[in-house]
Each structure stands twice: as C-alpha cells, then as structure tokens.
NUTORKE-933914 format. One line per 8 residues: number of its first residue (from 1); their letters; for each residue x, y, z of N, C-alpha, C, O, CB. Coordinates in steps of 0.001 Angstrom, whole numbers, plus 500000, padded with zeros to 6 digits. Glycine has a CB too. Layout:
BEGIN
NUM = a = X,Y,Z,X,Y,Z,X,Y,Z,X,Y,Z,X,Y,Z  ...
//
This chain:
BEGIN
1 = mntlpehv = 851672,397911,025981,852691,398665,024883,852706,400012,024805,851661,400636,024984,852435,398329,023510  854011,400716,024498,854073,402151,024423,853340,402855,023577,852510,402175,022974,855182,402523,024200  853360,404041,023311,852957,404758,022216,853989,406061,021923,854216,406970,022722,851461,405189,022489  854534,405920,020622,855575,406907,020161,854889,408253,020318,853848,408568,019740,856086,406650,018604  855585,409022,021165,855128,410598,021166,855270,411403,019621,856082,411207,018716,856211,411470,022347  854260,412271,019714,854133,413271,018649,855170,414251,018314,855231,414871,017252,853089,413978,018903  856017,414345,019345,857229,415466,018807,858470,414655,018646,859468,415271,019020,857606,416817,019973  858676,413571,018241,859553,412755,017948,859867,412487,016243,858803,412562,015628,859118,411619,018692
9 = saykktkl = 860852,412243,015484,860956,412155,014215,862008,411181,014170,862935,411133,014978,861164,413407,013524  861811,410303,013072,862617,409182,012445,863758,410160,012148,863770,411350,011830,861907,408294,011044  864986,408987,012423,866295,409776,011913,867186,408720,011788,868375,408983,011605,866928,410966,012907  866689,407190,011879,867573,406121,011321,867011,404879,011354,866117,404734,012188,868804,406020,011975  867307,403904,010643,866496,402499,011063,867780,401450,010704,868857,401832,010246,864792,402124,009949  867497,400308,010955,868515,399211,010858,868258,398520,009216,867208,398744,008614,868222,397973,012265  869052,397911,008792,868977,396924,007983,867701,396141,008196,867142,396191,009291,870117,396177,008108  867149,395321,007066,866178,394221,007240,867017,393085,007923,868106,392810,007418,865496,393738,005789
17 = ftseccpa = 866616,392447,008966,867187,391321,009692,865993,390242,009528,864785,390474,009480,867593,391715,011334  866650,389017,009456,865996,387714,009792,866097,387016,011013,866773,387400,011968,866360,386864,008980  865357,385894,010971,865697,384896,012307,866936,384452,012104,867656,384270,013086,864755,383565,012543  867389,384208,010872,868847,383614,010774,869819,384412,010649,870950,383930,010706,869060,382794,009770  869662,385771,010456,870629,386585,010627,870693,387888,011818,871364,388920,011811,870709,387008,009375  869802,387417,012714,869698,388593,013993,870856,388634,014634,871456,387659,015084,868603,388338,015169  871252,389988,014695,872513,390159,015802,872032,389455,017447,870936,389467,018007,872871,392155,016010  873128,388978,017806,873154,388281,018982,872618,389110,020072,871863,388724,020965,874469,387820,019266
25 = afikehst = 873128,390378,019888,872573,391504,021027,871344,391850,021315,870930,392394,022338,872962,392679,020824  870552,391386,020013,868948,391413,020018,868368,390350,021187,867515,390685,022009,868328,390913,018386  869004,388950,021119,868195,388299,021629,868548,388219,023396,867938,387532,024215,868190,387035,020793  869685,389121,023654,869972,389401,025217,869393,390885,025766,869261,391808,024962,871711,389376,025465  869106,391028,026983,868911,392156,027205,869682,393537,026988,870851,393686,027346,868704,391975,028112  868967,394479,026403,869417,395594,025773,868688,396646,026052,867677,396448,026727,869499,395465,024515  869002,398021,025614,867969,399155,025492,868445,400491,024575,869560,400670,024086,867635,399663,027037  867604,401121,024514,868050,401871,023616,868780,403428,024364,868583,403597,025568,866766,402031,022617
33 = aegvwgvl = 869380,404206,023788,869728,405363,024611,868827,406143,025308,867651,406090,024949,870317,406172,023937  869170,406928,026326,868240,407842,027029,867919,408865,025776,868865,409300,025119,868972,408618,028489  866473,409263,025438,865938,409965,024717,865697,409545,023063,865286,410138,022065,866618,411003,024973  866076,408504,023301,865863,407567,021698,864709,406530,021913,864760,405702,022824,867452,406492,021172  863642,406617,021008,862752,405565,020942,863148,404719,019667,863924,404998,018752,861284,406101,020913  862330,403537,019904,862598,402428,018731,861208,402075,018461,860225,402199,019192,863569,400997,019164  861311,401592,017226,859896,401022,016714,860291,399792,015989,860866,399796,014901,859004,402080,015670  859975,398828,016605,860176,397393,015947,859266,397231,015013,858062,397306,015260,860064,396207,016860
41 = hitkgglv = 859855,396938,013579,858571,396580,012735,858573,395126,012384,859676,394654,012107,858481,397427,011357  857587,394372,012348,857621,392812,011840,857164,392760,010164,856056,393136,009781,856379,391786,012875  858069,392304,009392,857551,392612,008147,857306,390789,007194,856798,390585,006091,858882,393882,007360  857798,389962,008008,857270,388795,007739,857351,387756,009102,858092,387996,010055,858015,388288,006475  856813,387038,009054,856623,385891,010247,856494,386540,011426,855825,387571,011483,857825,384847,010445  857079,386053,012456,856936,386618,014048,857637,386399,014892,858136,385274,014850,855995,386336,014707  857973,387142,015862,858666,386808,016972,858114,387460,018296,857169,388248,018308,860037,387158,016732  858788,387054,019376,858188,387387,020669,859025,388783,021147,860253,388776,021050,858353,386022,021795
49 = fcddetge = 858461,389743,021562,859269,391153,022092,858813,390781,023413,857698,390381,023748,858775,392918,021480  860152,391031,024313,860061,390767,025654,860648,392099,026527,861805,392515,026461,860865,389392,025923  859661,392608,027284,859947,393783,028290,860357,393251,029205,859641,392495,029860,858949,394649,028736  861650,393494,029523,862299,393008,031031,862191,393814,031863,862896,393567,032841,863671,392706,031164  861519,394841,031943,861030,395766,033095,860065,395194,033700,860016,395060,034922,860565,397075,032739  859094,394753,032793,857945,394376,033511,857608,392630,033457,856770,391974,034075,856731,395285,032854  858453,392291,032627,858285,390685,032338,857238,390205,031350,857171,389042,030951,857912,389952,033640  856441,391172,030993,855729,390959,029504,856044,390365,028322,856604,391166,027573,855522,391923,029012
57 = dtsltege = 855900,389222,027830,856282,389122,026427,854799,389263,025797,853669,389021,026220,857149,387637,026026  855364,389798,024510,854239,390264,023462,854552,389497,021978,855510,389759,021251,854302,392106,023252  853545,388528,021726,853948,387899,020408,853706,388749,018927,852567,389201,018803,853113,386548,020349  854389,388936,018115,854199,390130,017177,854310,389129,015929,855055,388149,015920,855446,391547,017285  853351,389562,014734,853319,388876,013400,853311,389878,012438,853124,391068,012691,852143,387957,013185  853518,389394,011303,853706,390297,010191,852648,391441,010132,851452,391225,010328,853676,389500,008908  853192,392741,009833,852460,393848,009915,852293,394526,011387,851654,395578,011419,851217,393490,009348  852743,394084,012439,852826,394541,013764,854064,395158,014056,855076,394914,013399,852602,393525,014660
65 = qaviapam = 854035,395939,014999,854987,396708,015619,855234,396708,016948,854212,396440,017580,854798,397792,015364  856331,396931,017727,856487,397412,019376,857335,398791,019239,858299,399035,018513,857480,396112,020499  856666,399597,020162,857136,400936,020448,858071,400559,021456,857679,399629,022161,856047,402021,020898  859253,401044,021733,860402,400896,022679,860742,401974,023342,861481,402787,022788,861522,400488,022107  860359,402162,024427,860624,403890,025014,862146,403893,025368,862795,402848,025370,859596,404403,026688  862753,405257,025703,863880,405427,025987,864549,404405,026983,863842,404231,027976,863891,406618,026348  865367,403902,026986,866403,403000,028211,865596,401943,028847,865833,401429,029940,867008,404020,029627  864362,401596,027848,863547,400280,028307,864415,399035,028055,864926,398860,026949,862089,400092,027448
73 = rhhlkleg = 864577,398221,029005,865341,397005,028953,864228,396098,028242,863023,396133,028493,865900,396455,030500  864897,395244,027263,863840,394314,026349,865032,393415,025861,866222,393638,026079,862810,395207,024894  864413,392182,025045,865087,391531,024315,864138,390731,023381,862928,390840,023576,865967,390823,025080  864625,389888,022320,863549,389385,021430,863828,387732,021549,864937,387232,021736,863679,390063,019742  862655,387056,021407,862656,385673,021177,862244,385404,019742,861321,385918,019111,861759,384977,022155  863207,384401,019327,862903,383826,018123,862292,382756,017940,862961,381803,018338,863750,383682,017552  861061,382402,017405,860330,381366,017508,859844,381269,016127,858695,381602,015837,859338,381448,018564  860955,380678,014987,860378,380286,013675,861145,381548,012768,862072,382307,013048,858464,380272,013671
81 = yaeffvef = 860297,381383,011557,861083,382611,010751,860465,383838,010820,859235,383845,010858,861238,382385,009253  861133,384988,010845,861059,386518,011006,861742,387188,010198,862901,386865,009938,861431,386995,012173  861114,388302,009626,861891,389442,009152,861620,390808,009983,860526,390929,010535,861549,389652,007636  862364,391602,010064,861840,392643,010922,863402,393868,010752,864575,393624,010468,861412,391842,012823  862696,395159,011076,863924,396205,011434,863409,396979,012352,862250,396888,012758,864502,397147,010272  864458,397994,012831,864042,398596,014027,864333,400292,013646,865435,400759,013358,864965,397911,015427  863237,400933,013716,863430,402707,013154,863605,403245,014541,863154,402727,015562,861836,403637,012205  864262,404267,014467,864983,405061,015601,864378,406480,015490,864410,407074,014412,866709,405097,015429
89 = yr = 863772,407084,016707,863376,408535,016731,863809,409067,017902,864100,408427,018913,861934,408795,016600  863855,410392,017740,864211,411091,018908,863626,412768,018606,863789,413641,019458,865993,410918,019149
//
C-alpha cells in the first residue's frame, strides 16, 4: 500500500458513503487525476480495496485506510455493510 508524501495537503473530501449508497463509479475501475492523492477511510464495517494495476486486493475494516497514488487504477468490492469517505490531497 502506498504512503502519503509529506509535501501534500488535504483540499477536499467526499461525503460519507455506505455500501447501500456507494457511487457506481467506485465499484468500477477508475483513478484519481495526475498529481492528486486519495485516502480511503473506513469508518464502519469493511470492504475490499482492489489495485487494478497489481491485481492485489486488500481487506479494510473500521479505522483502516488505503492511500491511493495519483492516476492509480483501482476499484472497491463491497462485501457486507461499510461506511467510508475519500479525502483528496495535492
């Protein structure tokens, strides 16, 4: 899993999503823009973060996060209930 660089700062975040109201785009392959980092925060339950570049799937549960590098292709797998949001950095 990637590490957030020290020189970036947060500039926006999504609303709190649940597995019941997850945007369809999140479960299809997508990426952040060039120069934009994302941090996926799991606040309740769990889900699977899928790195479409390496094929690695990582299960995340409450209190865990995934750092998403700029332009990294990825998607989510929802397996049960989850609450989460994404914070963006540049």
